[in-house]
Residue, then its C-alpha position, 0 to 999 in steps of 0.5 A: m295113084n292117090t289114096e282113093t285109087l289105092a283103096a280100090r286096088p284088088y287084094l291080089a295086087s297088094l299081095s303081089a306088091m308085098i311079095g316083091i317088097s319082101l323079096l327085097i328085104m330078103l335080098v338085104a338080109l341074105d347079103s348081110t348074113v351070108v357075107g358074115t359067115a364067109m368073112p374069116r375065109i375072105v380075110a384068109e385069102l385076101q390077107g387083110y385082117s387089119l381091114y376086116p371092119w372096113i368090109a362091113s363099115s364101107y357098106l354101112m357108111t354109104n348105106a346110112v348116108m343114102i337112106p335119108i336122102i332117098g327117103r326124102v326123094g321118095d316122098l317128093y317123086g314117088r318110091k317106085p322108080f328108086v326101088l327099081a334103080s336100087i335093085v339094079l345097082f345092088t345087083l351090079a355091086s354084088v357081082l363086083c364084090g364077087m370079082a374083087e381081087s384085093m381087100l381094097q377092091l372088095i371094100l370099094a365094091r361093098g361101098l357101092q353095094g351100100v349105096g344100092g342097099g341104102m336106096l332100097t332100105g330107104v324106100a322099101f319100108a316106106s312103101v308099106t305105108d303107101l300100100f296100107p294107110d291103116r296102122l293096124q292093117r300095116v302092123r299085120w302086113q309087117a309080119m310078112l316083112s319080118a318073116s321074109f327078113g327072118i327066113a333069109s337071115a335064118v338060111g343065110p349063115a348056113l348057106g354062106g358057110w356051105m357055099t364058102e366051103h364048096f364054091g368059095w367065098r365069091s359065090v356068097f355075093y352072086v347069090n343076090v343075083p337070082v333074088a334080084l331077078l325075081a323081085f324086079p319084074i314083080i315090083w315093076r308090075y305091082l308096086p304102085k307109084i304114089v306121090h304124097h308131095d303135091g307142092r311145086d317145090k321139090t327142092i332137095d337139100w344137097l348141101g345137107a346131104v354132103l354135110l351128112a356124108v362128111a360127118m359119117v365118113t370122118l366119124l368112121l375114119a376116126t373110129e378106125e384110126g382110134q383102133s389102129v393107133g390109139l385114142s390119144s393119136w392126134i389124127f384120131i382127135v382131128l378126125l373126131s373133131g371134124a366129125v363133130v363139127a360136120g355133124l353140128l353144121f349139118i344140124r344147124h343147116q337142117s334147122r334152116s333148110q327149106a327142104p331138109v334131108i332130115p327135118m329137125i321138126l321130127f325131133a320135137s317129139s320125145a318119141v322120135r328122140y328116144l327111138s332114134i337113140l334106141g335105133v343107134l344102140s340096137g344097130l350097134v348091138m345086133f351087128a356086133l353080135v352077128f359080125y364077130t360071132p363067126l370069127l369067134l366060132q371059126g377062129s377060137f372054137g375051130l369050127s368050119p364055115n358051115q358049122a359056124g353058120l349052123m350054130l348062128t342060125p338060131l339067132l336069126i331064126s329067132v329074130t323072125i319068131g320074135s317079130i311075128l310074136n311081136g306083131r300078134l301081141l301088139q294089137y292086144l296090149q294096153h301098152p304096146e310100147r313096153l314090148v321093146a323093154y321086154g325084149l331088152i331084158g332077154l338081150f341083156i341076159g343073153s349077152l351076159c351068157l355069151a360072155t361066158v361061152t367057151p369051146h367046151t360049152p355044149r352046142a345045144l346050150l350055145m344055140a339056145i343062148f343065140g336063140l334068146c338073143g334073136l328072140s329079144l331082138g325080134f321084139q325091138l327091131p320092128n317096133l322101132t319102125i312101127q312106133i316112129q311111123a305112129a309118132v310123126a305126121r303123115q307127110h313125114l312117114g317116108v323120111a321118118s321110116a328112113l330116119i330109123q333105118t339110118m340110125r340103125m345103120l349108123g349104130s351098125m357102122l359104129g358097132t363094127s369099129i368099136a367092136a374091132m377096137i375092143v377085140n384088137f385091144a384085148y387080143s394084143r394085151h393077151i398075146n403080149s402078156g402070154l409071150t412075155a411070160a413064155h420069154i418068146s421074143d422072136s420077131g417072126i412069131v410075134q408078127l404072126l401072132a399080132t392079129p387073129q388072122v393066124l387062126v383062119r389063114q392056113e399059110d400063116h398057121h403053117a408059117l407059125l409051126q415052122l418058126a416054132q420048130q426052128q426056135g424049139v418052141p411048142a407050137e400048140p401053146l402059141l395057137e392056144l394063146a391066140r385062140s384064148g386071146l380072140m375069145a377074150g376080145v369077143h367076150h369083152v364085146y358081148l359084155a359091152c352089148a349087155l351094158l348097152a342093152a341095160v342102157c336101152f332098157v332104161i330109155s325104152l321105159k320113157l317111150p310114150p304110149y301109142t295106139l294102133h287103132i287109128s286109121a289114116s283115111p283118105h280125108d286125113k289132113e296133110n298137117e295132122q299132128p303127131l300122136 
């Protein structure tokens, strides 16, 4: 289908296609939020706190690798077939996650789920540009995607907590199945297949894809190794060096490739460079907030999964509200690019406030702080996609949309590892200091308190009570020591988020101006210049 045919499509057909895409956005958002609330219970049952970050990292790593690859493939062959394939793969992987009997099986299944999620993300957002070539019209329809993401994100934490308590943690993965079954026939029927690449050369740079994957994997392994054995370990140094070398080789190869996965020409635009950095940092901050807050609420504050999910809901509801407000304000502002900076001010303040919360903080105040952080993120996340689409030539819309999603996934992947490193370091330091001051050296007690798993796993909790009784040591101060140690670690993560928000604010002030009131007509040249 070409642009002229697309322009003649009935309104209801385009609306139906957008409903299908919105369901896919809900699928990804729902999976992320319901799983986050269930994570402490998963760790408790499968006994693997040391692998806690890997459940997210394996998903994010394969997700980040697949997004740019599928973005390129979608430009060459049309996006519809890959949207349909991603639904099937994502659903199958979700079922495998629910069937996992060990942390290793779950991590592998999450990696496969990340492949499906990366395919889905890599083509779903770019499909909107196929349906609505006009930028202003596209921004208005983006509000529908933002609302879908926000609704799923808002429902996710409470739904995940409720399902975990009543049906077990496995049920949170099966919730993806009905959404996928609803989305598949709508996409099949109403999403048009549009191919922008008219040339005969449809080469895919598989070597570039392999180099990108190697760089991602070694970087993830380096961060995981750094948090477990320290930054001075020779293994960490070797892995980090390997990641740097693979990354440099990838960049060098992409600059020479005839069909690059990520065209280096995109980075000739200062807007693309700044937006890519903001994508990495915003993904890091958002995932650190969403992934470690449930552990804080359940481990340190003693909330149930359902209560923790309800407490986290304002964060994700406010992302939706912020995104909708963002879409409404963009078309009226003389400098719409400044909305990113305005949102970062709120994120900075919110992160600083979170670094001061305790179990005694009023629930209403805590939910208000979460709401401020979510509202601030709502002014950033959609703008990254909108602005990068405005900054590139039309033939690069798909790969540019995929690029910003890849950067966000890369930031999220790094965020889980870096946050884990911060939490584990602060927790261990706090525990060691407390045990030394109390003159406790029993190996059993030390081992049980080595990780925050003792706070979320009942078996470890009871074992600590028994050992404390045998040693004639009060058990409650030991548990309080673990709670305060975990709280200190997560507080350090919030402070790091505030620092990154300040860095992002400075970068956002450098974003070049852009306008929405320019249409991409059927007669646009394929080599139109970026704005």
